[in-house]
N, C-alpha and C positions, 0 to 999 in steps of 0.2 A: 181618498187622496185629494190634496189640495191643488186645484188647477189655476190658482191665481196668477201664476207666472206663464200661463199658456195663452197663445194667441191664435184664434181660429178665424180664418178668412172664408167668408161665404160669397160665392159668385153666382149670381142668378139675376135674370132680367125681370123677374117678378118681384116688384117691391113688397108685396104682402109676404111672400116667402122669406125675404130678407129680414123684415121686421119680426116675424115670428121666431125665426131662427136666433136672431140677436136677443130677443126677450127671454126666450127659454134657456139658452145657454148661459147668458150673463146671470140669470136669477138662480138657476139650479147648480151650475158648475163653477160660477163665480170667475170664469175666464173672461179674457178680453175678446170682444167680437168686432171684426172689421167687415164691412159689406161692400161689394162692388156690383154694379148693375150690368157689367159687360166683361167679356173675357179680356179685352185690351186693358180696362181699368183694373182688373184683377191682377194682371202681369205687372202693370205699373206699381201697384202697392207691394207685390211680392218682391220686387227688385229694390224697394226703398226701406223695407223694414222686415224684422223677424216675424216668421209665421210658423206655428206649431203644426197646423193641419188645415187643409182646404176642403170645404164642401163645395162641389163644382157641378152646376146644372149642365146636363147634356145638351138640351135643346135651347139655343140662344141664337138671336139674329147676328148677322155679319160674321162673328167668330164663335162657332159653336164649342161645346165642351171638349170634344175630341181634339179640335185644333188647338185649343188653349192648353189642354194637357200635353200635347206634343211639344208646344213651345216651353212649357215648364220643364219637361224632362230633357230638353235639349241643353239645358244649363246644368253643368256638373254638380253644383251644390244643391240642386233640387232633385237630383236623381232618386233620392230615398224619402223625399218629403211625403208624408201620408196624405192621400186624397180619397175622399169618399164622394162618389158620383150621385147626383140627385137625378132620378129619371121618372118620367110618367109612364113609360112603357118599357118592357124588358125585351130588347132586340138582341138576338144572338150575335149578329155581326158586330153590334156596338160593344157588347160584353167582351167579345174576342179581342177587339182592338184595345179596350182599356186594360184588359189583363196583360197584353203585350207591353203596355205602358206602365205596368206596375201597380195597377189598381185592383184590389181584391175585395172591396166592400161597396155596396150600393144602398141607397135609401130611396124607396119608392115614394113618389109624390101622389097626393099630398101626404106628408109624413105626420105621424103622431108624436107629440112631445116626448113621450116616455121612450119611444124607439130612438128618437134623435139623441136624447141624453145618453142612452145605453150605448149606442154606436160610437158617439164622439168620445165619451169617457174611456171606453175600452181601447180605442185607437190611440188616444193620447198616453195611456198607460203603457201600451205596447211600444210606442215609438220613443218614449221618454224625451221627446223634443220639447224641453221646457226652457223658456227664456230665463237666464240666470240674472239675478239682481245684485248690483254692486252699490254699496253705500260709501259715499265720499263725504269726508268731514273737513271743514276748514272755516275758520272765522272770517277769512278774507273772501268775499263773494267773487271778486275778480279771479283770484287763483283757483277757487272752486270751479269757476266756469271753464278755465283752461284745462284742468284735470278731466272734466266731463267731455270737453271737445276731443281730447286725446283718446279717451276710451271710445266714444262714439264713432270716430274716424277709423279706428283700427280693430275694433271688436264689436260683436253683437251682444250687447248687454242692456238690460233695463237699468237706469241710473237713478238712485235715490240720494238726494243731497240734504246736508244738515250744516247749519252755521254755528250750532251750539251743541254741547254735550247732552243737554236735556232733550233736544229734538232728536239727536242721534240715538239715544237710548230708547226713546219712544218708537222710532222706526225699527230698531232691532227687535223690540218686544212684539211688534205687530206684523212683521214680515219675515218671509224666508230669504235671508241674505246669503249669498255665496262667497262674498269677498268684501272686506272693510278696508278702505284706503283713507287714512287720516294724515293731516298735514304734519310734516316733520317739525314745524314750528309750534306745534300745539303745546299748551301748558302741560308741564310734567305731571301734575296731579290729575288733570283731565284725562291724559292718556291712560293712566292706570285705572280710572273709573271705568273706561271702556273694557280694559283687559279683565278686571274683576267681574264685570256684568257677563262677558262672554265665557269666561272660565267656569262660572257657576251655572250655566245653563247647557244641558246636554246637546241641545240642537246646534250649538256653536262649536262643539268639540273638534270638528274637522274644517272649521271656517277660518282661513288665514286672516290675520290683521296686519296691515302693512302701513308703516310710517314712511312717507316719501314726499317728493316734489314733483311738479308737473313734468320736469325734464327727465326723471328717471322712471316714471310710471310704466312705460313700455317694457323696460327691462325687468322691472318687479313682477309685472303680470306674467311675463314669459317664464320666470323662474317658478311662479306658482303653478302655471300650467304644466310645466315639466320639472317637478320637484326633484331635489337630490335625495339619495337614500338616507343620509344622516338626519337625526332628529333634532339636533341643536339649531338655533337660528343662525343666520349667516348675514354679516354686515355687507350691504351692497351700496357702494358709493356713499351718499349722504342719507341712507335709510336703513331700516331694519325690518325683517320679516318675523312675524311673531305667530307661532302656532299654539293655540290654547287647547290643552288636553286635560280634561277633568281627572283630578286625583293623580296627576303626574307633575313633574317639575316643568314649570313655564319658564323658558329662557328669554330673557328680555335683553336684547343687545342694541345699544345705540351709541353712536358717536356724538350725539348731541349732548347727553348728560355725561358722557366720558367713562362709563364703567359698565360691567356686566352684573345683573342682578338675577340670582336664582330664587324663585319663590315656590313654596309647596302649596299646591292648591288643595 
């Protein structure tokens, strides 16, 4: 499985452990690793960005792993966040406390790289807590920034941005993209280049392609997150939602060009 869209937070007061964990996980799992030298720093990071899984040391000064874990679980959106505890000793009372806080996995320190990889990859697969990546395309860098700000303020997404079709196609080819948002002012031909590319690659068959403006992005994303049962595309204000389905009819609807086009893929 590809873990490129996963983010692992390692919280440990031992700098050597942090460096080893980062090096091993980034090299072997290709995931993003963020490190924190204290429980307080870990909490600050957790509240500021998306995290797929936490590796949390039990024994730390000032705020230990148990206290940090209690604060994590006190926040509703982190109640089910996977946590692997790092411990040098197996204390029954500690294990009991962490089990009550929803932790079912431990890694004994010093850990072996192979064991670290196995435990983390297994937990990531089980949780399916993967950061989705959205590709936004607009030749106007100012408008591109506006769309990015709207998404970052209202949703937890990793953002990839492109100011040209060439760059956009390269990003699509090299990454796992969950949603593509293109400017409604995009050149007609360029828009169909993206559609053709996505329609002819199986990994994009369920990836929505949206043409819109910064003003209606929120409504568009809401409709994608809560799709209607009908298969045809639906015009929304000054935009169109396009779903590319390989070997099926792709409905392209846009009030920009003024007509509906049905294409056989």
